[in-house]
C-alpha positions in Angstrom: 23.9 22.8 10.1 21.4 24.7 8.0 17.7 23.3 7.3 14.7 25.2 5.4 11.9 25.4 7.6 9.3 26.1 4.9 8.0 22.8 4.3 7.7 21.0 7.5 4.5 22.0 7.8 3.5 19.5 4.9 5.4 16.4 6.1 2.5 15.1 8.3 -0.7 13.0 6.4 -2.8 10.3 7.8 -5.8 8.4 6.1 -8.6 8.1 7.6 -11.0 5.6 8.1 -13.6 7.0 6.1 -11.0 7.7 3.0 -9.8 4.1 3.6 -13.7 2.5 2.9 -13.2 3.4 -0.8 -10.6 0.2 -0.9 -11.7 -2.0 2.0 -13.0 -5.8 1.8 -15.4 -4.6 3.8 -16.3 -1.0 3.8 -19.3 -0.8 6.1 -16.9 -2.7 9.2 -16.0 -0.5 12.1 -12.5 0.7 12.0 -9.8 3.0 13.6 -10.2 7.2 12.9 -6.9 7.1 11.2 -5.4 3.5 9.7 -1.9 5.3 8.9 0.0 7.9 9.1 3.2 9.4 7.0 5.9 11.6 7.2 7.0 12.4 4.2 10.9 14.1 3.5 10.7 15.1 0.3 13.4 14.8 -2.7 16.4 15.1 0.3 14.9 13.1 3.1 13.2 9.3 3.1 9.4 9.1 4.2 8.2 7.4 7.0 4.9 5.6 7.5 3.2 3.8 10.5 0.6 1.5 10.2 -2.4 0.9 13.5 -2.6 -2.3 14.2 -5.8 -4.7 14.2 -8.6 -6.0 11.2 -11.6 -4.1 9.6 -13.9 -6.9 8.9 -11.2 -9.3 9.1 -8.6 -7.6 6.9 -5.4 -6.5 8.0 -5.0 -2.8 8.0 -3.0 -1.9 5.1 -2.8 1.3 2.9 -4.5 2.8 0.3 -2.1 1.2 -2.5 -1.4 3.0 -5.5 0.9 2.5 -8.8 3.6 4.9 -10.1 3.8 6.9 -12.8 6.5 6.4 -15.0 9.8 4.4 -14.5 10.3 4.9 -10.8 10.9 2.2 -8.4 11.5 2.0 -5.1 13.0 0.7 -1.6 11.2 -0.2 1.8 13.3 -0.4 4.7 11.2 -2.4 7.4 11.5 -0.8 10.9 9.0 -2.5 13.3 6.7 -5.1 13.2 5.4 -7.5 10.7 4.0 -7.2 7.3 2.7 -8.6 4.0 3.8 -6.9 1.1 1.6 -6.8 -2.3 2.8 -6.1 -5.2 0.9 -6.3 -9.0 1.7 -5.3 -12.8 -1.5 -5.1 -15.1 -2.2 -5.7 -18.6 -2.1 -3.3 -21.0 -4.2 -2.8 -23.9 -3.5 0.0 -27.1 -1.1 1.4 -24.0 -3.7 1.9 -21.6 -3.6 -0.4 -18.3 -6.3 -2.2 -18.0 -7.2 -1.8 -14.1 -9.4 -4.7 -13.7 -6.6 -7.3 -15.2 -3.9 -8.0 -13.7 -0.7 -9.6 -15.4 1.3 -10.2 -12.5 0.6 -10.8 -8.7 3.0 -11.0 -5.4 3.0 -11.3 -2.1 5.7 -11.5 0.5 6.1 -11.9 4.4 8.2 -8.7 5.6 9.4 -7.9 8.8 11.7 -5.9 11.0 15.4 -5.7 9.7 14.2 -6.5 6.1 14.4 -4.7 2.8 12.4 -5.0 -0.6 12.9 -3.5 -3.7 9.1 -2.5 -5.9 10.7 -2.6 -9.9 8.9 0.3 -11.7 5.9 -0.6 -13.2 4.6 -2.6 -10.0 1.4 -1.5 -7.9 2.1 -1.7 -4.5 0.7 -2.1 -0.4 1.7 -3.4 2.8 -0.8 -4.7 5.2 0.4 -5.0 8.7 -0.1 -8.4 10.1 1.6 -8.1 13.6 0.0 -7.1 16.8 1.9 -3.7 17.2 2.4 -0.7 14.9 4.5 -1.6 11.7 6.6 1.1 10.8 8.8 1.3 7.1 11.0 4.0 5.6 11.0 4.2 1.8 13.2 6.5 -0.9 9.7 7.3 -3.1 9.9 11.1 -4.0 7.5 14.4 -3.1 7.8 17.4 -4.9 6.8 19.6 -2.3 5.5 22.6 -4.9 2.5 19.8 -6.1 -0.7 21.1 -5.2 -1.1 17.9 -2.5 2.6 16.4 -2.1 1.9 14.3 1.0 -1.3 12.6 1.1 -1.3 12.5 -2.9 1.9 13.0 -4.4 1.7 13.2 -8.1 4.1 10.2 -8.9 1.3 8.2 -7.8 -2.2 6.8 -9.1 -4.5 5.7 -6.6 -7.5 6.0 -8.9 -7.2 2.5 -10.8 -6.8 0.9 -7.2 -9.6 2.8 -5.9 -12.2 1.6 -9.3 -11.4 -2.2 -8.2 -11.9 -1.7 -4.2 -8.6 -2.5 -3.6 -5.9 -5.0 -5.1 -6.5 -8.2 -6.5 -6.1 -9.8 -3.1 -7.1 -8.9 0.4 -4.8 -9.4 3.2 -7.0 -11.5 5.4 -7.3 -13.0 9.1 -7.6 -17.1 8.5 -7.2 -19.5 11.8 -5.6 -16.5 13.5 -3.4 -15.9 10.7 -2.2 -14.1 7.6 -4.0 -15.4 4.6 -5.0 -13.8 0.8 -9.0 -13.1 0.1 -9.6 -12.8 -3.2 -11.3 -9.7 -5.0 -13.9 -10.3 -7.3 -13.9 -7.0 -8.8 -10.9 -8.1 -11.0 -11.7 -9.7 -14.2 -8.4 -11.9 -14.8 -5.4 -12.6 -12.7 -2.3 -14.1 -14.3 0.5 -15.8 -12.4 0.4 -15.8 -9.0 3.2 -15.6 -6.4 1.1 -16.3 -3.0 4.6 -15.8 -0.6 3.5 -19.1 1.5 -0.1 -17.9 2.0 -3.3 -19.7 1.7 -6.2 -18.5 0.0 -9.7 -18.1 2.2 -12.9 -17.1 1.1 -13.8 -13.7 1.0 
């Protein structure tokens, strides 16, 4: 087996609590030093992500969330734990995406053994709603020749999620179970598939 080791040092990236404050429901709340860990495989290997368990200000620990640039779909395979996947598609006006206006929103419970397909055009994030690490494998591409390929890969746009301080809904703990809480910064949310989750007050 002939493996090129030149990119090994670039594989690992983490999302710190300070970085995640930009998209939290309650950014002032205390949280773990690192929310989740990413091992990026590049074009020839899949990517592995591991979430810490717990909540920050009542919100389950989640990924930052992003939209894919171009016609790029993605598949997640759930390896361990329980999560909630959020997907949302933004409205467009004059060929430009409208960060504060969601045309379609979906929430889906996922668990070990599941696989989930994320169509092109949908932003997505995943929250860990179980008591253990949540672990996934995905096939999103990474180009190690990019300036910041692992933590902020060029095929993903994080800025619109940051602008809105998260997705249209947060995944929160309510009466000991996952629920959705509306993000009031969004001007409009069209069709909503709540995946059977109740909607609680933010």
